[in-house]
N, C-alpha and C positions, 0 to 999 in steps of 0.2 A: 853409604854416605848419601845424603840428600844434596842435590845440586839443582837449584831453581825449581824445586818441586818434583824432581825426578830422582828415583833411587838408582844409584850407580854402584855396581858390584864388579869387582875385578875377578876374572875367572882364570887368570894366568894363561899358560900355554895350552891350547887345545889342539890335538892332532887332527889332520884331515879325517872327516867322518866321525869325529868324536863329539861328545856332548857334555854339558855341565847342567846341573839342576840346582836351583835355589828355592828355598821355601821362605816366603815372606808372609808374616802375620801382621795385620793392621787393625786398628780400632777405627770405626766409622762414627760419624756424627749420630747422635741418638735419634734424629728425625729421619734417618734412612731406614725404611721398613724392611724387616726380615723377608727374604725371598727376592729382594731387588737384585738384578744382575748388574755387576760391574765388569767392565772389559779391561783385562790385563793385557798390556802390550809390551813386547820386548824387542830390542834391536841389538845385535852384536856388531861391534866394529873391530877393526884390526889396523895395525900400522904396517902390515906386510901384505904381499899380493894374495888375493883370494880368487881361486879358480872358479868359484860359484857363489857370487854375491847374492843370488836370488834366494838363498836359504838362510839369510841373516836376520830375518824378522819373523815374528809370529804373534798371534793374539789368542786369548782364551777367556771365555766368560767365567766369572766367579760369582756364586750366590752368597748374598749376605745372610749369615745365620744369627739367630737370637741367642746371645750369651751374656748373662749378667755377671758383672764383676762386683760382688757385694759381700761385705763382711759384717757380722754383728759382733760387737765387742762387749 
């Protein structure tokens, strides 16, 4: 779900030390050159006590690839 330009994903219950992986595929504007680095940022929140809130966010660069979506009919 998009909320004010932010993708929100529900992960359900994650046990201490556990992890969840999401794969997100997006289309970029055509004026963004292939090879451009975009920064993906993630933040996890909880309504319960968290013994280590320092590990609730991360970021990773993602490289834009050149992929045409073209069909000839």
